[in-house]
C-alpha positions as CSV (number, residue, x, y, z in Angstrom):
1,M,9.7,-25.9,28.9
2,N,6.2,-25.5,27.9
3,Q,4.0,-23.7,30.5
4,Q,0.2,-23.6,29.9
5,P,-1.9,-20.4,30.9
6,P,-3.7,-21.0,34.2
7,E,-7.4,-22.1,33.7
8,T,-9.9,-19.5,34.1
9,L,-12.8,-20.4,36.8
10,S,-15.5,-21.0,33.8
11,E,-12.8,-23.6,32.5
12,K,-12.4,-25.4,35.8
13,L,-16.2,-25.4,36.4
14,I,-16.8,-27.0,32.9
15,A,-14.0,-29.5,33.5
16,T,-15.9,-30.7,36.9
17,Q,-19.0,-31.3,35.3
18,P,-19.7,-33.0,31.8
19,V,-21.5,-30.8,29.4
20,D,-24.9,-32.2,28.1
21,D,-25.3,-32.1,24.2
22,S,-28.7,-30.5,24.5
23,L,-27.4,-27.8,27.1
24,R,-24.7,-27.0,24.5
25,Q,-27.2,-26.7,21.9
26,R,-29.5,-24.5,23.7
27,Y,-26.4,-22.2,24.9
28,E,-25.2,-21.9,21.1
29,K,-28.8,-21.1,20.0
30,E,-29.1,-18.5,22.5
31,I,-25.8,-16.9,21.9
32,A,-26.6,-16.9,18.2
33,K,-29.9,-15.2,18.6
34,M,-28.2,-12.9,21.0
35,F,-25.4,-11.8,18.4
36,E,-27.8,-11.8,15.5
37,Q,-30.5,-8.9,15.2
38,T,-32.9,-9.4,12.3
39,L,-33.5,-6.2,10.3
40,N,-36.8,-4.7,11.1
41,G,-38.5,-2.1,8.7
42,P,-36.7,0.9,9.7
43,R,-33.2,-0.5,9.9
44,K,-33.8,-2.1,6.4
45,I,-34.5,1.2,5.0
46,S,-31.7,2.8,6.6
47,F,-29.3,0.2,5.2
48,M,-30.8,0.4,1.5
49,A,-30.3,4.3,1.8
50,S,-26.8,3.8,2.8
51,V,-26.3,1.5,-0.4
52,V,-27.8,4.2,-2.5
53,I,-25.9,7.0,-0.8
54,C,-22.4,5.2,-0.9
55,T,-23.0,4.0,-4.4
56,I,-23.4,7.6,-5.4
57,M,-20.4,8.8,-3.3
58,T,-18.1,6.0,-4.7
59,I,-19.0,6.9,-8.2
60,A,-18.9,10.8,-7.5
61,M,-15.6,10.6,-5.7
62,T,-13.7,8.3,-8.0
63,F,-14.8,10.4,-10.9
64,A,-13.9,13.7,-9.6
65,A,-10.3,12.4,-8.6
66,V,-9.7,11.0,-11.9
67,S,-11.2,13.5,-14.2
68,T,-10.4,16.8,-12.5
69,P,-6.9,18.0,-14.0
70,G,-4.8,20.4,-11.9
71,L,-5.7,18.9,-8.5
72,P,-3.1,18.6,-6.0
73,A,-2.0,15.1,-5.3
74,G,-3.2,15.3,-1.7
75,V,-6.6,16.6,-2.7
76,R,-6.7,13.3,-5.3
77,L,-5.6,11.0,-2.6
78,G,-8.2,12.5,-0.3
79,L,-11.0,11.8,-3.0
80,G,-9.7,8.5,-3.4
81,L,-9.6,7.6,0.3
82,G,-13.3,8.9,0.4
83,A,-14.5,6.8,-2.3
84,L,-12.7,3.9,-0.8
85,Y,-14.3,4.4,2.4
86,A,-17.9,4.7,0.7
87,A,-17.1,1.3,-1.2
88,G,-16.2,-0.4,2.0
89,W,-19.4,0.9,3.7
90,L,-21.3,-0.3,0.6
91,V,-20.2,-3.6,0.6
92,M,-20.9,-3.9,4.4
93,S,-24.4,-2.7,3.8
94,V,-25.0,-5.2,1.0
95,R,-23.9,-8.0,3.0
96,I,-26.0,-7.1,6.0
97,L,-29.2,-6.6,3.5
98,R,-28.6,-10.1,2.0
99,R,-28.1,-11.8,5.4
100,G,-31.2,-9.9,6.7
101,S,-29.7,-9.3,10.0
102,V,-26.7,-7.4,11.9
103,N,-24.2,-9.8,13.5
104,L,-23.5,-7.5,16.8
105,R,-19.8,-8.7,16.8
106,K,-18.5,-8.5,13.4
107,D,-20.4,-6.0,11.8
108,S,-20.4,-3.8,14.7
109,K,-16.5,-4.0,14.7
110,L,-16.6,-3.1,11.1
111,M,-18.8,-0.2,11.5
112,S,-16.6,1.4,14.3
113,A,-13.2,0.5,12.6
114,L,-14.3,2.0,9.1
115,P,-14.8,5.7,10.2
116,W,-11.8,5.5,12.5
117,V,-9.2,4.2,9.9
118,F,-10.9,6.5,7.3
119,T,-10.7,9.6,9.9
120,V,-7.0,8.8,11.0
121,A,-5.8,8.5,7.5
122,L,-7.8,11.9,6.4
123,V,-6.3,13.9,9.4
124,T,-2.8,12.3,8.5
125,L,-3.3,13.6,4.9
126,I,-4.7,17.2,6.3
127,L,-1.3,17.3,8.5
128,L,0.6,16.7,5.6
129,M,-1.0,19.0,3.2
130,T,-1.2,21.8,5.9
131,G,2.5,21.6,6.5
132,Q,3.1,22.6,2.9
133,K,0.8,25.6,2.8
134,P,2.1,28.9,3.1
135,D,-1.3,30.3,4.7
136,S,-1.0,29.1,8.2
137,V,-4.4,30.4,9.2
138,R,-6.2,28.3,6.7
139,S,-3.9,25.6,7.7
140,V,-5.2,25.7,11.3
141,W,-8.8,25.6,10.3
142,M,-8.4,22.5,8.2
143,L,-6.7,20.7,11.0
144,L,-9.7,21.9,13.5
145,Y,-12.0,20.5,11.0
146,G,-10.0,17.2,10.8
147,L,-9.8,16.9,14.7
148,T,-13.5,17.3,14.9
149,F,-14.0,14.1,12.5
150,L,-11.5,12.6,14.6
151,L,-13.5,13.0,17.8
152,M,-16.7,12.0,16.2
153,A,-14.9,8.7,14.9
154,S,-13.5,8.1,18.4
155,M,-17.2,8.2,19.5
156,F,-18.0,5.3,17.3
157,L,-14.8,3.3,18.5
158,I,-15.7,3.8,22.5
159,Q,-19.5,3.1,21.6
160,H,-18.3,-0.2,20.1
161,W,-16.0,-1.2,23.0
162,I,-19.0,-0.3,25.5
163,S,-21.3,-2.5,23.5
164,D,-18.8,-5.4,23.1
165,A,-18.1,-5.5,26.9
166,R,-21.9,-5.5,27.4
167,L,-22.1,-8.6,24.9
168,K,-19.4,-10.4,26.6
169,V,-20.8,-10.0,30.1
170,E,-24.3,-11.2,28.7
171,E,-22.7,-14.2,27.1
172,R,-21.2,-15.1,30.4
173,L,-24.3,-14.5,32.2
174,L,-26.1,-16.9,29.9
175,E,-23.5,-19.4,30.2
176,V,-23.8,-19.4,33.8
177,Q,-27.7,-19.5,33.5
178,L,-27.6,-22.5,31.4
179,R,-25.1,-24.1,33.5
180,I,-27.2,-23.6,36.8
181,A,-30.3,-25.0,35.1
182,E,-28.5,-28.2,34.0
183,L,-27.3,-28.6,37.7
184,A,-30.7,-28.0,39.0
185,E,-32.2,-30.5,36.6
186,E,-29.7,-33.1,37.6
187,I,-30.4,-32.5,41.2
188,K,-34.0,-33.0,40.5
189,D,-33.1,-36.3,38.7
190,R,-31.3,-37.5,41.9
191,R,-34.1,-37.1,44.1
């Protein structure tokens, strides 16, 4: 037996009142404007700098991982992981520059996910490498450095969650505001 999930309040309200196409178009334009922020001068420069830095990092780390003989496998893997992270950030920065705007939903999610995934993978690699070292003091220091970066990456993630919650609230408020405007217009027309 198929049970449908209960309707939310907004779905019930929308079902009771037909939606005007002009209202829907206004709503969608406002939402698009709210989620897309055009790059201003300083932000454009920062993304250009990001492209340059990430290109250099990707090339340097890849070269170091491939061309340095005698490196332990964990170090090669760490360098490869860093090159992959820089390449991911490079692709994202180029896409944003081409588009000329930052999508607060998609790009923000990627900007918080990339550091988090990279840092978790790096700390896991550090844990594996420190377990194989006989020098426990050095291992503890490496682990503390890794945990510091993990803490910083978690701040990116928390910042994204807060920003996403704010955007959802603003979206709902805009929806209610446009709905009230439509109802006010209908009341005015009936008089």
